[in-house]
PyMOL commands that place a pseudoatom at each C-alpha (Angstrom):
pseudoatom trace, name=CA, resn=UNK, resi=1, chain=A, elem=C, hetatm=0, pos=[91.813, 77.996, 80.378]
pseudoatom trace, name=CA, resn=UNK, resi=2, chain=A, elem=C, hetatm=0, pos=[89.849, 80.880, 78.889]
pseudoatom trace, name=CA, resn=UNK, resi=3, chain=A, elem=C, hetatm=0, pos=[86.700, 78.090, 78.097]
pseudoatom trace, name=CA, resn=UNK, resi=4, chain=A, elem=C, hetatm=0, pos=[86.863, 77.171, 82.118]
pseudoatom trace, name=CA, resn=UNK, resi=5, chain=A, elem=C, hetatm=0, pos=[86.555, 80.930, 82.681]
pseudoatom trace, name=CA, resn=UNK, resi=6, chain=A, elem=C, hetatm=0, pos=[83.800, 81.136, 80.509]
pseudoatom trace, name=CA, resn=UNK, resi=7, chain=A, elem=C, hetatm=0, pos=[81.870, 78.177, 81.782]
pseudoatom trace, name=CA, resn=UNK, resi=8, chain=A, elem=C, hetatm=0, pos=[82.274, 79.604, 85.447]
pseudoatom trace, name=CA, resn=UNK, resi=9, chain=A, elem=C, hetatm=0, pos=[80.277, 82.526, 84.864]
pseudoatom trace, name=CA, resn=UNK, resi=10, chain=A, elem=C, hetatm=0, pos=[80.936, 86.255, 85.853]
pseudoatom trace, name=CA, resn=UNK, resi=11, chain=A, elem=C, hetatm=0, pos=[81.296, 85.705, 89.666]
pseudoatom trace, name=CA, resn=UNK, resi=12, chain=A, elem=C, hetatm=0, pos=[84.808, 83.825, 88.605]
pseudoatom trace, name=CA, resn=UNK, resi=13, chain=A, elem=C, hetatm=0, pos=[86.282, 87.235, 88.049]
pseudoatom trace, name=CA, resn=UNK, resi=14, chain=A, elem=C, hetatm=0, pos=[86.021, 88.134, 91.616]
pseudoatom trace, name=CA, resn=UNK, resi=15, chain=A, elem=C, hetatm=0, pos=[88.035, 84.948, 92.614]
pseudoatom trace, name=CA, resn=UNK, resi=16, chain=A, elem=C, hetatm=0, pos=[90.682, 85.518, 89.897]
pseudoatom trace, name=CA, resn=UNK, resi=17, chain=A, elem=C, hetatm=0, pos=[91.348, 88.898, 91.271]
pseudoatom trace, name=CA, resn=UNK, resi=18, chain=A, elem=C, hetatm=0, pos=[91.804, 87.319, 94.733]
pseudoatom trace, name=CA, resn=UNK, resi=19, chain=A, elem=C, hetatm=0, pos=[93.847, 84.800, 93.440]
pseudoatom trace, name=CA, resn=UNK, resi=20, chain=A, elem=C, hetatm=0, pos=[96.189, 87.705, 91.675]
pseudoatom trace, name=CA, resn=UNK, resi=21, chain=A, elem=C, hetatm=0, pos=[96.499, 89.686, 94.970]
pseudoatom trace, name=CA, resn=UNK, resi=22, chain=A, elem=C, hetatm=0, pos=[96.930, 86.539, 97.202]
pseudoatom trace, name=CA, resn=UNK, resi=23, chain=A, elem=C, hetatm=0, pos=[99.722, 85.325, 94.881]
pseudoatom trace, name=CA, resn=UNK, resi=24, chain=A, elem=C, hetatm=0, pos=[101.431, 88.715, 94.761]
pseudoatom trace, name=CA, resn=UNK, resi=25, chain=A, elem=C, hetatm=0, pos=[101.247, 89.106, 98.602]
pseudoatom trace, name=CA, resn=UNK, resi=26, chain=A, elem=C, hetatm=0, pos=[102.488, 85.500, 99.246]
pseudoatom trace, name=CA, resn=UNK, resi=27, chain=A, elem=C, hetatm=0, pos=[105.793, 86.140, 96.840]
pseudoatom trace, name=CA, resn=UNK, resi=28, chain=A, elem=C, hetatm=0, pos=[106.452, 89.410, 98.388]
pseudoatom trace, name=CA, resn=UNK, resi=29, chain=A, elem=C, hetatm=0, pos=[106.421, 87.873, 101.991]
pseudoatom trace, name=CA, resn=UNK, resi=30, chain=A, elem=C, hetatm=0, pos=[108.379, 85.018, 100.962]
pseudoatom trace, name=CA, resn=UNK, resi=31, chain=A, elem=C, hetatm=0, pos=[111.396, 87.318, 99.433]
pseudoatom trace, name=CA, resn=UNK, resi=32, chain=A, elem=C, hetatm=0, pos=[110.859, 89.887, 102.658]
pseudoatom trace, name=CA, resn=UNK, resi=33, chain=A, elem=C, hetatm=0, pos=[110.678, 87.027, 105.406]
pseudoatom trace, name=CA, resn=UNK, resi=34, chain=A, elem=C, hetatm=0, pos=[114.113, 85.562, 105.223]
pseudoatom trace, name=CA, resn=UNK, resi=35, chain=A, elem=C, hetatm=0, pos=[115.907, 84.824, 107.929]
pseudoatom trace, name=CA, resn=UNK, resi=36, chain=A, elem=C, hetatm=0, pos=[119.351, 86.016, 107.002]
pseudoatom trace, name=CA, resn=UNK, resi=37, chain=A, elem=C, hetatm=0, pos=[117.408, 89.764, 106.097]
pseudoatom trace, name=CA, resn=UNK, resi=38, chain=A, elem=C, hetatm=0, pos=[115.504, 89.803, 109.412]
pseudoatom trace, name=CA, resn=UNK, resi=39, chain=A, elem=C, hetatm=0, pos=[117.963, 88.832, 111.895]
pseudoatom trace, name=CA, resn=UNK, resi=40, chain=A, elem=C, hetatm=0, pos=[121.850, 88.850, 110.189]
pseudoatom trace, name=CA, resn=UNK, resi=41, chain=A, elem=C, hetatm=0, pos=[123.594, 86.195, 112.128]
pseudoatom trace, name=CA, resn=UNK, resi=42, chain=A, elem=C, hetatm=0, pos=[126.591, 88.275, 113.117]
pseudoatom trace, name=CA, resn=UNK, resi=43, chain=A, elem=C, hetatm=0, pos=[125.232, 91.583, 113.548]
pseudoatom trace, name=CA, resn=UNK, resi=44, chain=A, elem=C, hetatm=0, pos=[124.800, 91.286, 117.614]
pseudoatom trace, name=CA, resn=UNK, resi=45, chain=A, elem=C, hetatm=0, pos=[128.372, 90.563, 117.883]
pseudoatom trace, name=CA, resn=UNK, resi=46, chain=A, elem=C, hetatm=0, pos=[129.438, 93.290, 115.352]
pseudoatom trace, name=CA, resn=UNK, resi=47, chain=A, elem=C, hetatm=0, pos=[127.395, 95.744, 117.523]
pseudoatom trace, name=CA, resn=UNK, resi=48, chain=A, elem=C, hetatm=0, pos=[128.690, 94.732, 120.685]
pseudoatom trace, name=CA, resn=UNK, resi=49, chain=A, elem=C, hetatm=0, pos=[132.356, 95.123, 119.248]
pseudoatom trace, name=CA, resn=UNK, resi=50, chain=A, elem=C, hetatm=0, pos=[131.330, 98.503, 118.109]
pseudoatom trace, name=CA, resn=UNK, resi=51, chain=A, elem=C, hetatm=0, pos=[130.097, 99.226, 121.477]
pseudoatom trace, name=CA, resn=UNK, resi=52, chain=A, elem=C, hetatm=0, pos=[133.160, 98.140, 123.619]
pseudoatom trace, name=CA, resn=UNK, resi=53, chain=A, elem=C, hetatm=0, pos=[135.623, 100.033, 120.629]
pseudoatom trace, name=CA, resn=UNK, resi=54, chain=A, elem=C, hetatm=0, pos=[133.662, 103.179, 121.753]
pseudoatom trace, name=CA, resn=UNK, resi=55, chain=A, elem=C, hetatm=0, pos=[133.153, 103.981, 118.073]
pseudoatom trace, name=CA, resn=UNK, resi=56, chain=A, elem=C, hetatm=0, pos=[129.390, 104.566, 118.542]
pseudoatom trace, name=CA, resn=UNK, resi=57, chain=A, elem=C, hetatm=0, pos=[128.671, 107.792, 115.844]
pseudoatom trace, name=CA, resn=UNK, resi=58, chain=A, elem=C, hetatm=0, pos=[125.476, 109.008, 114.559]
pseudoatom trace, name=CA, resn=UNK, resi=59, chain=A, elem=C, hetatm=0, pos=[126.596, 107.641, 111.371]
pseudoatom trace, name=CA, resn=UNK, resi=60, chain=A, elem=C, hetatm=0, pos=[127.164, 104.035, 112.763]
pseudoatom trace, name=CA, resn=UNK, resi=61, chain=A, elem=C, hetatm=0, pos=[123.570, 104.063, 114.359]
pseudoatom trace, name=CA, resn=UNK, resi=62, chain=A, elem=C, hetatm=0, pos=[122.120, 105.482, 110.911]
pseudoatom trace, name=CA, resn=UNK, resi=63, chain=A, elem=C, hetatm=0, pos=[123.647, 102.654, 109.010]
pseudoatom trace, name=CA, resn=UNK, resi=64, chain=A, elem=C, hetatm=0, pos=[122.498, 100.176, 111.532]
pseudoatom trace, name=CA, resn=UNK, resi=65, chain=A, elem=C, hetatm=0, pos=[119.200, 101.293, 111.407]
pseudoatom trace, name=CA, resn=UNK, resi=66, chain=A, elem=C, hetatm=0, pos=[119.224, 100.502, 107.177]
pseudoatom trace, name=CA, resn=UNK, resi=67, chain=A, elem=C, hetatm=0, pos=[120.750, 97.270, 107.910]
pseudoatom trace, name=CA, resn=UNK, resi=68, chain=A, elem=C, hetatm=0, pos=[117.637, 95.153, 108.868]
pseudoatom trace, name=CA, resn=UNK, resi=69, chain=A, elem=C, hetatm=0, pos=[114.488, 94.973, 111.456]
pseudoatom trace, name=CA, resn=UNK, resi=70, chain=A, elem=C, hetatm=0, pos=[117.116, 93.735, 114.284]
pseudoatom trace, name=CA, resn=UNK, resi=71, chain=A, elem=C, hetatm=0, pos=[119.458, 96.440, 113.398]
pseudoatom trace, name=CA, resn=UNK, resi=72, chain=A, elem=C, hetatm=0, pos=[116.609, 98.982, 113.740]
pseudoatom trace, name=CA, resn=UNK, resi=73, chain=A, elem=C, hetatm=0, pos=[116.248, 97.490, 117.139]
pseudoatom trace, name=CA, resn=UNK, resi=74, chain=A, elem=C, hetatm=0, pos=[119.924, 97.192, 118.370]
pseudoatom trace, name=CA, resn=UNK, resi=75, chain=A, elem=C, hetatm=0, pos=[120.172, 101.078, 116.948]
pseudoatom trace, name=CA, resn=UNK, resi=76, chain=A, elem=C, hetatm=0, pos=[117.704, 102.144, 119.218]
pseudoatom trace, name=CA, resn=UNK, resi=77, chain=A, elem=C, hetatm=0, pos=[119.629, 100.539, 122.039]
pseudoatom trace, name=CA, resn=UNK, resi=78, chain=A, elem=C, hetatm=0, pos=[122.997, 102.220, 120.829]
pseudoatom trace, name=CA, resn=UNK, resi=79, chain=A, elem=C, hetatm=0, pos=[121.270, 105.585, 120.984]
pseudoatom trace, name=CA, resn=UNK, resi=80, chain=A, elem=C, hetatm=0, pos=[120.691, 105.331, 124.831]
pseudoatom trace, name=CA, resn=UNK, resi=81, chain=A, elem=C, hetatm=0, pos=[123.641, 103.334, 125.904]
pseudoatom trace, name=CA, resn=UNK, resi=82, chain=A, elem=C, hetatm=0, pos=[124.426, 105.967, 128.308]
pseudoatom trace, name=CA, resn=UNK, resi=83, chain=A, elem=C, hetatm=0, pos=[120.894, 105.985, 129.602]
pseudoatom trace, name=CA, resn=UNK, resi=84, chain=A, elem=C, hetatm=0, pos=[119.634, 104.323, 132.508]
pseudoatom trace, name=CA, resn=UNK, resi=85, chain=A, elem=C, hetatm=0, pos=[118.669, 100.520, 131.963]
pseudoatom trace, name=CA, resn=UNK, resi=86, chain=A, elem=C, hetatm=0, pos=[114.979, 101.126, 131.913]
pseudoatom trace, name=CA, resn=UNK, resi=87, chain=A, elem=C, hetatm=0, pos=[115.276, 103.984, 129.394]
pseudoatom trace, name=CA, resn=UNK, resi=88, chain=A, elem=C, hetatm=0, pos=[117.296, 101.936, 127.101]
pseudoatom trace, name=CA, resn=UNK, resi=89, chain=A, elem=C, hetatm=0, pos=[114.831, 98.851, 127.246]
pseudoatom trace, name=CA, resn=UNK, resi=90, chain=A, elem=C, hetatm=0, pos=[112.021, 101.373, 126.786]
pseudoatom trace, name=CA, resn=UNK, resi=91, chain=A, elem=C, hetatm=0, pos=[113.444, 102.570, 123.462]
pseudoatom trace, name=CA, resn=UNK, resi=92, chain=A, elem=C, hetatm=0, pos=[114.295, 98.889, 122.232]
pseudoatom trace, name=CA, resn=UNK, resi=93, chain=A, elem=C, hetatm=0, pos=[110.738, 97.996, 122.918]
pseudoatom trace, name=CA, resn=UNK, resi=94, chain=A, elem=C, hetatm=0, pos=[109.147, 100.670, 120.844]
pseudoatom trace, name=CA, resn=UNK, resi=95, chain=A, elem=C, hetatm=0, pos=[111.811, 100.135, 118.029]
pseudoatom trace, name=CA, resn=UNK, resi=96, chain=A, elem=C, hetatm=0, pos=[110.425, 96.466, 118.378]
pseudoatom trace, name=CA, resn=UNK, resi=97, chain=A, elem=C, hetatm=0, pos=[107.128, 97.292, 118.074]
pseudoatom trace, name=CA, resn=UNK, resi=98, chain=A, elem=C, hetatm=0, pos=[107.774, 99.030, 114.704]
pseudoatom trace, name=CA, resn=UNK, resi=99, chain=A, elem=C, hetatm=0, pos=[109.845, 96.211, 113.631]
pseudoatom trace, name=CA, resn=UNK, resi=100, chain=A, elem=C, hetatm=0, pos=[107.064, 93.773, 114.321]
pseudoatom trace, name=CA, resn=UNK, resi=101, chain=A, elem=C, hetatm=0, pos=[104.569, 95.841, 112.421]
pseudoatom trace, name=CA, resn=UNK, resi=102, chain=A, elem=C, hetatm=0, pos=[106.673, 96.023, 109.726]
pseudoatom trace, name=CA, resn=UNK, resi=103, chain=A, elem=C, hetatm=0, pos=[107.190, 92.066, 109.614]
pseudoatom trace, name=CA, resn=UNK, resi=104, chain=A, elem=C, hetatm=0, pos=[103.294, 91.441, 110.055]
pseudoatom trace, name=CA, resn=UNK, resi=105, chain=A, elem=C, hetatm=0, pos=[102.636, 93.886, 107.093]
pseudoatom trace, name=CA, resn=UNK, resi=106, chain=A, elem=C, hetatm=0, pos=[100.518, 91.881, 104.375]
pseudoatom trace, name=CA, resn=UNK, resi=107, chain=A, elem=C, hetatm=0, pos=[99.690, 89.205, 106.773]
pseudoatom trace, name=CA, resn=UNK, resi=108, chain=A, elem=C, hetatm=0, pos=[95.942, 90.643, 107.206]
pseudoatom trace, name=CA, resn=UNK, resi=109, chain=A, elem=C, hetatm=0, pos=[94.917, 90.820, 103.741]
pseudoatom trace, name=CA, resn=UNK, resi=110, chain=A, elem=C, hetatm=0, pos=[96.369, 87.093, 102.947]
pseudoatom trace, name=CA, resn=UNK, resi=111, chain=A, elem=C, hetatm=0, pos=[94.471, 85.683, 105.986]
pseudoatom trace, name=CA, resn=UNK, resi=112, chain=A, elem=C, hetatm=0, pos=[90.992, 87.746, 104.808]
pseudoatom trace, name=CA, resn=UNK, resi=113, chain=A, elem=C, hetatm=0, pos=[91.477, 86.283, 101.121]
pseudoatom trace, name=CA, resn=UNK, resi=114, chain=A, elem=C, hetatm=0, pos=[91.769, 82.763, 102.904]
pseudoatom trace, name=CA, resn=UNK, resi=115, chain=A, elem=C, hetatm=0, pos=[88.523, 83.034, 104.774]
pseudoatom trace, name=CA, resn=UNK, resi=116, chain=A, elem=C, hetatm=0, pos=[86.718, 84.967, 101.888]
pseudoatom trace, name=CA, resn=UNK, resi=117, chain=A, elem=C, hetatm=0, pos=[87.507, 82.854, 98.953]
pseudoatom trace, name=CA, resn=UNK, resi=118, chain=A, elem=C, hetatm=0, pos=[85.265, 79.985, 100.090]
pseudoatom trace, name=CA, resn=UNK, resi=119, chain=A, elem=C, hetatm=0, pos=[82.213, 82.571, 100.363]
pseudoatom trace, name=CA, resn=UNK, resi=120, chain=A, elem=C, hetatm=0, pos=[83.084, 84.202, 96.892]
pseudoatom trace, name=CA, resn=UNK, resi=121, chain=A, elem=C, hetatm=0, pos=[82.893, 80.459, 95.676]
pseudoatom trace, name=CA, resn=UNK, resi=122, chain=A, elem=C, hetatm=0, pos=[79.572, 79.869, 97.600]
pseudoatom trace, name=CA, resn=UNK, resi=123, chain=A, elem=C, hetatm=0, pos=[78.127, 82.950, 95.957]
pseudoatom trace, name=CA, resn=UNK, resi=124, chain=A, elem=C, hetatm=0, pos=[79.257, 81.856, 92.715]
pseudoatom trace, name=CA, resn=UNK, resi=125, chain=A, elem=C, hetatm=0, pos=[77.523, 78.533, 93.733]
pseudoatom trace, name=CA, resn=UNK, resi=126, chain=A, elem=C, hetatm=0, pos=[74.264, 80.571, 94.453]
pseudoatom trace, name=CA, resn=UNK, resi=127, chain=A, elem=C, hetatm=0, pos=[74.505, 82.275, 91.094]
pseudoatom trace, name=CA, resn=UNK, resi=128, chain=A, elem=C, hetatm=0, pos=[74.863, 78.818, 89.529]
pseudoatom trace, name=CA, resn=UNK, resi=129, chain=A, elem=C, hetatm=0, pos=[71.744, 77.626, 90.934]
pseudoatom trace, name=CA, resn=UNK, resi=130, chain=A, elem=C, hetatm=0, pos=[69.912, 80.546, 90.389]
pseudoatom trace, name=CA, resn=UNK, resi=131, chain=A, elem=C, hetatm=0, pos=[70.664, 79.920, 86.858]
pseudoatom trace, name=CA, resn=UNK, resi=132, chain=A, elem=C, hetatm=0, pos=[69.877, 76.164, 87.067]
pseudoatom trace, name=CA, resn=UNK, resi=133, chain=A, elem=C, hetatm=0, pos=[66.167, 77.005, 88.651]
pseudoatom trace, name=CA, resn=UNK, resi=134, chain=A, elem=C, hetatm=0, pos=[65.826, 79.597, 85.674]
pseudoatom trace, name=CA, resn=UNK, resi=135, chain=A, elem=C, hetatm=0, pos=[66.669, 76.805, 83.129]
pseudoatom trace, name=CA, resn=UNK, resi=136, chain=A, elem=C, hetatm=0, pos=[63.051, 75.100, 83.838]
pseudoatom trace, name=CA, resn=UNK, resi=137, chain=A, elem=C, hetatm=0, pos=[60.220, 76.377, 81.975]
pseudoatom trace, name=CA, resn=UNK, resi=138, chain=A, elem=C, hetatm=0, pos=[56.599, 75.369, 81.550]
pseudoatom trace, name=CA, resn=UNK, resi=139, chain=A, elem=C, hetatm=0, pos=[57.539, 74.394, 77.948]
pseudoatom trace, name=CA, resn=UNK, resi=140, chain=A, elem=C, hetatm=0, pos=[60.744, 72.208, 79.049]
pseudoatom trace, name=CA, resn=UNK, resi=141, chain=A, elem=C, hetatm=0, pos=[64.116, 72.481, 80.140]
pseudoatom trace, name=CA, resn=UNK, resi=142, chain=A, elem=C, hetatm=0, pos=[66.785, 74.257, 78.452]
pseudoatom trace, name=CA, resn=UNK, resi=143, chain=A, elem=C, hetatm=0, pos=[69.859, 72.060, 78.501]
pseudoatom trace, name=CA, resn=UNK, resi=144, chain=A, elem=C, hetatm=0, pos=[72.314, 74.602, 77.795]
pseudoatom trace, name=CA, resn=UNK, resi=145, chain=A, elem=C, hetatm=0, pos=[71.322, 76.892, 80.389]
pseudoatom trace, name=CA, resn=UNK, resi=146, chain=A, elem=C, hetatm=0, pos=[71.025, 73.932, 82.858]
pseudoatom trace, name=CA, resn=UNK, resi=147, chain=A, elem=C, hetatm=0, pos=[74.575, 72.739, 81.981]
pseudoatom trace, name=CA, resn=UNK, resi=148, chain=A, elem=C, hetatm=0, pos=[75.688, 76.262, 82.298]
pseudoatom trace, name=CA, resn=UNK, resi=149, chain=A, elem=C, hetatm=0, pos=[74.140, 76.622, 85.835]
pseudoatom trace, name=CA, resn=UNK, resi=150, chain=A, elem=C, hetatm=0, pos=[76.022, 73.513, 86.758]
pseudoatom trace, name=CA, resn=UNK, resi=151, chain=A, elem=C, hetatm=0, pos=[79.037, 74.676, 85.416]
pseudoatom trace, name=CA, resn=UNK, resi=152, chain=A, elem=C, hetatm=0, pos=[78.901, 78.303, 87.313]
pseudoatom trace, name=CA, resn=UNK, resi=153, chain=A, elem=C, hetatm=0, pos=[78.229, 76.323, 90.446]
pseudoatom trace, name=CA, resn=UNK, resi=154, chain=A, elem=C, hetatm=0, pos=[80.761, 73.581, 90.546]
pseudoatom trace, name=CA, resn=UNK, resi=155, chain=A, elem=C, hetatm=0, pos=[83.560, 75.975, 89.194]
pseudoatom trace, name=CA, resn=UNK, resi=156, chain=A, elem=C, hetatm=0, pos=[83.232, 78.760, 91.488]
pseudoatom trace, name=CA, resn=UNK, resi=157, chain=A, elem=C, hetatm=0, pos=[83.141, 76.043, 94.816]
pseudoatom trace, name=CA, resn=UNK, resi=158, chain=A, elem=C, hetatm=0, pos=[86.098, 74.760, 93.075]
pseudoatom trace, name=CA, resn=UNK, resi=159, chain=A, elem=C, hetatm=0, pos=[88.119, 77.920, 92.604]
pseudoatom trace, name=CA, resn=UNK, resi=160, chain=A, elem=C, hetatm=0, pos=[86.957, 79.031, 96.267]
pseudoatom trace, name=CA, resn=UNK, resi=161, chain=A, elem=C, hetatm=0, pos=[88.651, 76.407, 97.649]
pseudoatom trace, name=CA, resn=UNK, resi=162, chain=A, elem=C, hetatm=0, pos=[91.615, 76.020, 95.435]
pseudoatom trace, name=CA, resn=UNK, resi=163, chain=A, elem=C, hetatm=0, pos=[92.439, 79.832, 96.568]
pseudoatom trace, name=CA, resn=UNK, resi=164, chain=A, elem=C, hetatm=0, pos=[91.275, 79.603, 100.158]
pseudoatom trace, name=CA, resn=UNK, resi=165, chain=A, elem=C, hetatm=0, pos=[93.785, 76.314, 101.071]
pseudoatom trace, name=CA, resn=UNK, resi=166, chain=A, elem=C, hetatm=0, pos=[97.289, 77.432, 99.851]
pseudoatom trace, name=CA, resn=UNK, resi=167, chain=A, elem=C, hetatm=0, pos=[96.252, 81.151, 101.149]
pseudoatom trace, name=CA, resn=UNK, resi=168, chain=A, elem=C, hetatm=0, pos=[95.561, 79.734, 104.689]
pseudoatom trace, name=CA, resn=UNK, resi=169, chain=A, elem=C, hetatm=0, pos=[98.602, 77.265, 104.704]
pseudoatom trace, name=CA, resn=UNK, resi=170, chain=A, elem=C, hetatm=0, pos=[100.724, 80.583, 103.694]
pseudoatom trace, name=CA, resn=UNK, resi=171, chain=A, elem=C, hetatm=0, pos=[98.896, 82.933, 106.518]
pseudoatom trace, name=CA, resn=UNK, resi=172, chain=A, elem=C, hetatm=0, pos=[99.708, 80.127, 109.085]
pseudoatom trace, name=CA, resn=UNK, resi=173, chain=A, elem=C, hetatm=0, pos=[103.332, 79.585, 108.006]
pseudoatom trace, name=CA, resn=UNK, resi=174, chain=A, elem=C, hetatm=0, pos=[104.148, 83.379, 107.855]
pseudoatom trace, name=CA, resn=UNK, resi=175, chain=A, elem=C, hetatm=0, pos=[102.299, 84.271, 111.101]
pseudoatom trace, name=CA, resn=UNK, resi=176, chain=A, elem=C, hetatm=0, pos=[104.452, 81.536, 112.876]
pseudoatom trace, name=CA, resn=UNK, resi=177, chain=A, elem=C, hetatm=0, pos=[107.450, 82.886, 110.806]
pseudoatom trace, name=CA, resn=UNK, resi=178, chain=A, elem=C, hetatm=0, pos=[106.779, 86.212, 112.011]
pseudoatom trace, name=CA, resn=UNK, resi=179, chain=A, elem=C, hetatm=0, pos=[106.617, 85.205, 115.800]
pseudoatom trace, name=CA, resn=UNK, resi=180, chain=A, elem=C, hetatm=0, pos=[109.689, 83.312, 116.117]
pseudoatom trace, name=CA, resn=UNK, resi=181, chain=A, elem=C, hetatm=0, pos=[111.546, 86.454, 114.329]
pseudoatom trace, name=CA, resn=UNK, resi=182, chain=A, elem=C, hetatm=0, pos=[109.986, 88.542, 117.044]
pseudoatom trace, name=CA, resn=UNK, resi=183, chain=A, elem=C, hetatm=0, pos=[111.083, 86.102, 119.869]
pseudoatom trace, name=CA, resn=UNK, resi=184, chain=A, elem=C, hetatm=0, pos=[114.729, 86.125, 118.541]
pseudoatom trace, name=CA, resn=UNK, resi=185, chain=A, elem=C, hetatm=0, pos=[115.023, 90.106, 118.312]
pseudoatom trace, name=CA, resn=UNK, resi=186, chain=A, elem=C, hetatm=0, pos=[113.687, 90.300, 121.806]
pseudoatom trace, name=CA, resn=UNK, resi=187, chain=A, elem=C, hetatm=0, pos=[116.274, 87.717, 123.202]
pseudoatom trace, name=CA, resn=UNK, resi=188, chain=A, elem=C, hetatm=0, pos=[119.090, 89.487, 121.355]
pseudoatom trace, name=CA, resn=UNK, resi=189, chain=A, elem=C, hetatm=0, pos=[117.930, 92.725, 122.504]
pseudoatom trace, name=CA, resn=UNK, resi=190, chain=A, elem=C, hetatm=0, pos=[117.947, 91.568, 126.051]
pseudoatom trace, name=CA, resn=UNK, resi=191, chain=A, elem=C, hetatm=0, pos=[121.363, 90.249, 125.754]
pseudoatom trace, name=CA, resn=UNK, resi=192, chain=A, elem=C, hetatm=0, pos=[122.471, 93.390, 124.293]
pseudoatom trace, name=CA, resn=UNK, resi=193, chain=A, elem=C, hetatm=0, pos=[120.977, 95.431, 127.080]
pseudoatom trace, name=CA, resn=UNK, resi=194, chain=A, elem=C, hetatm=0, pos=[122.689, 93.000, 129.428]
pseudoatom trace, name=CA, resn=UNK, resi=195, chain=A, elem=C, hetatm=0, pos=[126.006, 93.475, 128.153]
pseudoatom trace, name=CA, resn=UNK, resi=196, chain=A, elem=C, hetatm=0, pos=[125.834, 97.381, 128.091]
pseudoatom trace, name=CA, resn=UNK, resi=197, chain=A, elem=C, hetatm=0, pos=[124.842, 97.039, 131.905]
pseudoatom trace, name=CA, resn=UNK, resi=198, chain=A, elem=C, hetatm=0, pos=[127.786, 94.871, 132.688]
pseudoatom trace, name=CA, resn=UNK, resi=199, chain=A, elem=C, hetatm=0, pos=[125.440, 91.973, 133.840]
pseudoatom trace, name=CA, resn=UNK, resi=200, chain=A, elem=C, hetatm=0, pos=[126.446, 89.776, 131.177]
pseudoatom trace, name=CA, resn=UNK, resi=201, chain=A, elem=C, hetatm=0, pos=[130.016, 89.913, 129.812]
for i in range(1, 201): cmd.bond("trace and resi %d" % i, "trace and resi %d" % (i + 1))
show_as sticks, trace
zoom trace
């Protein structure tokens, strides 16, 4: 492996750093963006039960906030159960925006690496081409430098694409996942508002 890195020249270090960052962020998002963690399946029913039993206390609301992003949204609704429908919806929407921002965390860096890695590979290719042309001299061609220039050009292009493709796939996957979570949260929040205000029993 070290021989490949050596053959690829100094531009490969930028790509290696980008690959480590991308891998770290992808693993973190894979662990965090799990449906059961974001949208616990029975949470809405539990919150409705608490509301109907009249057990809404600051401790319950605080515990619900720590539960999950959906819990944070429903906690905002519980805080305003005695407020008009518009006030309750507004507080839920505000909490929802905060939850959405948290779900989208680190997606921009992953997308940036997916876009930037091929350009970094291209930069390495250009460095390799410069070395290639530098191998030609009036006295003849330096075959060692020629081979090194080709290695730098090809390895950097390959590494750039190898980093960009999975990063782009995961970025699109996480983007779709977050969008589906946000839609589900909105639906459950609206259902809770309707239950509280008596339009859905």
